[in-house]
C-alpha positions in Angstrom: 0.0 0.0 0.0 1.5 3.3 -1.0 1.7 6.0 1.7 2.7 9.6 1.4 6.3 10.0 2.7 6.6 12.1 5.8 9.6 12.8 8.0 8.9 9.8 10.2 7.6 7.4 7.6 9.2 4.0 8.2 10.9 5.0 11.4 10.4 2.6 14.4 8.6 3.9 17.4 11.0 4.1 20.3 8.7 2.9 23.1 6.0 0.6 21.8 3.3 -0.8 24.0 3.4 -4.4 25.4 4.8 -7.1 23.1 2.4 -9.9 22.3 2.4 -13.2 20.4 -0.2 -13.9 17.7 -0.1 -16.5 15.0 3.4 -17.4 16.0 4.9 -14.0 15.1 6.1 -11.4 17.6 3.8 -8.4 17.4 3.5 -5.2 19.3 0.7 -2.9 20.3 0.7 0.7 19.2 -1.7 3.4 20.5 -2.9 6.1 18.0 -5.5 8.7 17.2 -7.2 8.7 13.7 -9.1 12.0 13.8 -7.2 15.2 14.8 -7.6 18.9 13.9 -5.1 21.7 14.1 -5.1 25.4 13.5 -4.7 24.6 9.8 -8.5 24.0 9.7 -10.8 24.4 12.7 -8.5 23.4 15.6 -7.0 25.9 18.1 -3.3 24.6 18.1 -0.6 24.5 15.5 0.3 21.1 14.1 3.7 20.8 15.7 2.2 21.4 19.2 -0.6 18.9 18.5 1.9 16.2 17.6 4.0 16.9 20.7 0.8 16.6 22.9 0.1 13.2 21.6 3.6 11.9 22.0 3.9 13.3 25.5 0.6 11.5 26.4 1.8 8.1 25.3 0.7 7.8 21.7 2.8 6.0 19.2 1.2 7.3 16.0 -1.1 10.1 14.9 -3.2 11.0 11.9 -3.9 14.7 11.5 -7.1 15.0 9.6 -7.7 18.7 8.9 -10.7 19.5 6.7 -9.9 19.1 3.0 -6.2 19.5 3.6 -3.2 17.4 4.2 -1.4 18.9 7.1 2.3 18.2 7.8 3.9 18.5 11.3 7.5 18.5 12.3 9.0 15.2 13.3 8.5 14.3 17.0 10.9 11.5 18.2 8.9 8.3 18.9 5.8 9.5 17.1 4.8 8.1 13.7 2.9 10.6 11.6 0.5 9.1 9.1 -0.9 11.4 6.4 -4.6 12.0 6.6 -7.5 14.3 5.6 -11.2 14.8 6.6 -13.0 14.9 3.3 -15.8 17.3 4.3 -18.9 16.9 2.2 -22.6 17.5 3.0 -26.2 17.6 1.8 -28.5 20.2 3.3 -28.4 19.8 7.1 -26.4 16.6 6.8 -22.6 16.6 7.3 -21.1 13.7 5.5 -17.5 13.4 6.5 -15.0 10.6 5.6 -11.5 10.5 6.9 -8.7 9.4 4.5 -6.0 7.6 6.3 -2.6 6.9 4.7 -3.5 8.7 1.4 -1.0 9.7 -1.2 -2.7 12.9 -2.5 -5.5 15.3 -1.5 -9.1 14.1 -2.0 -11.6 16.9 -2.8 -15.2 16.3 -1.7 -16.9 14.3 -4.4 -20.6 15.4 -3.9 -23.7 13.4 -4.9 -27.4 13.5 -4.8 -28.1 11.2 -1.9 -26.4 10.3 1.4 -25.3 6.9 0.1 -24.0 8.4 -3.1 -22.0 11.0 -1.4 -20.4 8.6 1.1 -19.7 6.0 -1.7 -18.1 8.5 -4.0 -15.9 9.8 -1.2 -14.9 6.3 0.0 -14.0 5.4 -3.6 -11.9 8.6 -4.0 -10.1 7.9 -0.7 -9.2 4.4 -1.9 -8.1 5.7 -5.3 -5.7 8.0 -3.5 -4.1 5.1 -1.7 -5.8 5.4 1.6 -8.4 3.6 3.7 -11.7 5.2 4.5 -13.0 5.9 8.0 -16.7 7.0 8.0 -17.2 9.6 10.7 -19.9 10.3 13.3 -23.2 9.2 11.7 -25.3 10.9 14.4 -23.6 14.3 14.1 -26.6 16.5 13.1 -28.3 13.1 12.8 -26.8 12.8 9.3 -27.4 9.2 8.4 -28.1 5.7 9.8 -27.6 2.1 9.0 -30.0 2.1 6.0 -27.7 4.4 4.1 -24.4 3.0 5.6 -25.0 -0.7 4.8 -25.3 0.3 1.1 -21.8 1.8 1.1 -19.0 -0.6 0.1 -15.2 -0.3 0.5 -15.0 1.6 3.8 -12.7 0.0 6.3 -13.7 1.8 9.5 -16.6 3.4 11.4 -16.4 5.8 14.3 -17.9 3.9 17.2 -16.6 6.2 20.0 -15.6 9.9 19.7 -14.3 12.5 22.1 -16.3 15.2 20.3 -19.2 16.3 22.5 -21.7 16.9 19.6 -21.7 13.6 17.8 -24.5 11.8 19.7 -22.8 8.4 19.8 -25.5 7.1 22.1 -28.3 8.1 19.9 -31.6 9.2 21.4 -35.3 9.9 20.9 -35.7 6.9 18.7 -32.4 7.3 16.8 -30.1 4.3 17.1 -26.7 4.6 18.8 -23.7 4.3 16.6 -23.0 0.9 18.1 -26.5 -0.3 17.1 -25.9 1.2 13.6 -22.6 -0.9 13.5 -24.4 -4.1 14.4 -27.1 -3.4 11.8 -24.5 -3.0 9.1 -22.6 -6.1 10.2 -25.9 -8.1 10.3 -26.5 -7.1 6.7 -23.3 -8.8 5.7 -21.2 -5.7 5.3 -17.9 -6.0 7.2 -16.6 -2.7 8.8 -14.4 -2.2 11.8 -15.0 0.1 14.8 -12.6 3.0 15.6 -12.3 5.2 18.7 -11.2 8.7 17.9 -10.7 12.1 19.6 -11.9 14.3 16.8 -9.8 16.8 18.8 -10.1 20.5 18.2 -9.6 22.1 21.6 -6.1 21.9 23.1 -6.1 25.4 24.5 -9.4 27.2 24.2 -11.4 24.9 26.4 -9.5 24.5 29.7 -12.8 23.7 31.5 -12.7 20.1 30.3 -15.4 20.8 27.7 -15.1 21.0 24.0 -13.5 18.5 21.7 -10.5 17.7 23.9 -7.8 15.2 23.1 -7.2 11.9 24.9 -10.8 10.6 25.1 -10.9 7.7 22.7 -8.3 5.9 20.6 -7.2 2.8 18.8 -4.5 0.2 19.7 -3.1 -1.5 16.7 -1.3 -4.9 16.6 1.5 -4.9 14.1 5.1 -6.2 13.7 6.5 -2.7 13.5 5.3 0.9 13.4 5.5 2.2 9.9 2.8 3.9 8.0 2.3 0.9 5.8 2.1 -1.7 8.6 -0.2 0.4 10.7 -2.6 1.2 7.9 -2.7 -2.4 6.8 -3.4 -3.5 10.4 -6.3 -1.1 10.5 -7.7 -2.3 7.2 -7.4 -5.9 8.5 -9.1 -5.2 11.8 -6.0 -6.0 13.8 -6.8 -3.4 16.5 -9.3 -2.5 19.2 -11.0 0.8 20.0 -11.0 2.1 23.6 -12.2 4.8 25.9 -9.9 3.6 28.7 -9.9 -0.2 28.9 -6.6 -1.8 28.1 -6.1 -5.2 26.6 -2.9 -7.3 26.4 -3.9 -9.9 23.9 -6.8 -11.2 21.8 -7.5 -13.8 19.2 -10.5 -14.0 16.8 -11.1 -16.8 14.4 -14.2 -18.8 13.3 -13.6 -21.3 16.2 -12.9 -19.2 19.2 -12.8 -15.6 20.4 -10.5 -14.8 23.3 -9.8 -11.5 25.1 -7.1 -10.9 27.8 -7.6 -7.7 29.8 -4.6 -5.7 31.1 -6.5 -5.4 34.3 -6.2 -2.9 37.1 -6.7 -4.6 40.5 -9.0 -1.8 41.7 -11.3 -2.1 38.6 -13.9 -4.7 37.8 -14.5 -5.9 34.2 -17.1 -7.8 32.2 -16.8 -8.9 28.6 -19.8 -9.3 26.2 -19.6 -11.3 23.1 -22.1 -10.0 20.5 -23.6 -11.6 17.4 -26.0 -10.9 14.5 -28.7 -8.4 15.3 -26.6 -7.0 18.2 -27.6 -10.0 20.3 -25.5 -10.6 23.4 -24.3 -14.2 23.1 -22.3 -14.5 26.3 -21.3 -12.3 29.2 -18.4 -13.2 31.6 -16.2 -11.6 34.2 -13.4 -14.1 33.6 -10.0 -13.0 32.4 -9.2 -14.2 29.8 -12.7 -14.0 28.5 -13.4 -16.8 26.0 -16.3 -17.6 23.7 -16.4 -20.9 21.7 -18.1 -20.1 18.4 -21.0 -22.3 17.3 -21.0 -21.2 13.7 -24.5 -19.9 13.4 -23.9 -16.5 15.0 -23.4 -14.6 11.7 -20.5 -12.7 13.3 -19.0 -12.4 16.7 -17.4 -9.4 18.2 -16.4 -8.6 21.8 -16.7 -5.6 24.1 -15.1 -5.1 27.5 -16.8 -2.7 30.0 -15.1 -1.7 33.2 -16.6 -0.5 36.5 -16.1 3.1 35.6 -18.1 2.8 32.4 -15.0 2.8 30.1 -15.1 0.4 27.2 -13.0 -1.5 24.6 -14.5 -2.7 21.3 -12.9 -5.6 19.5 -13.5 -6.3 15.8 -16.0 -8.8 14.4 -15.2 -12.1 12.8 -17.7 -13.6 10.3 -18.7 -17.1 11.3 -21.3 -18.7 9.0 -24.5 -17.8 7.3 -26.4 -14.7 8.3 
């Protein structure tokens, strides 16, 4: 996969997260943010300062996604910078935003007559530019739901958790939560992976804890090394989890068994839910590791870990038989 060359492209991250074994190959865990704004669009902080904030707070990679622009930041030791853009399209009263991750050139908004057409054209343009597509915040201004999304092909990722205060991730008043939207899309047979993002804008202007502050949701990618190519491929393959605070040390997902090992804090309680077609909870356990033996009729199986503070980690689905 071609990736726009930046100052740190191909450089190893100096302090990766915990090493793990998967499939016999030594892999590592890398924490990153996939949705970030700077003063080059509607953020309040210059790109170099934004990059430093993320490295100083333990992130291994960062995608700056200013609106309709590829923003470059100065190299920060230990932080991999992956090129990105928020392709910012809309229909009347419906913001239709798609993040391009690992792209090789700028992607202008493609337009269209319907929600599905706009999303599809932008996803196709992102892929043509060498990137993978992350579909952003369906419930921002109540823009679209699963009926539109399950007719869009080729997108790798969907925002399941966001640090932005206006994206209505939990839904409301008869509108489905983004997690329910995700399950509906998966149930239709369309595979897409769940991402946690900051959608950060406010590093300075909202010191009261409000606004779109950084550090609220993220992804942890499992890869052999931290290069733009390996991280983007791992995202496209679903080799990551999304989190608002729960940490995992290992997981396996295949058509026979799903297993999750929590990097547990002794003062915190955890429960793991395994979810299948239609969003049905298949099994709930407090064991660590949490294990679900797959029957083969579930359609798909995904896992979610919830801690006693309400923080969550979402793991990616595996397709397991007829829907």
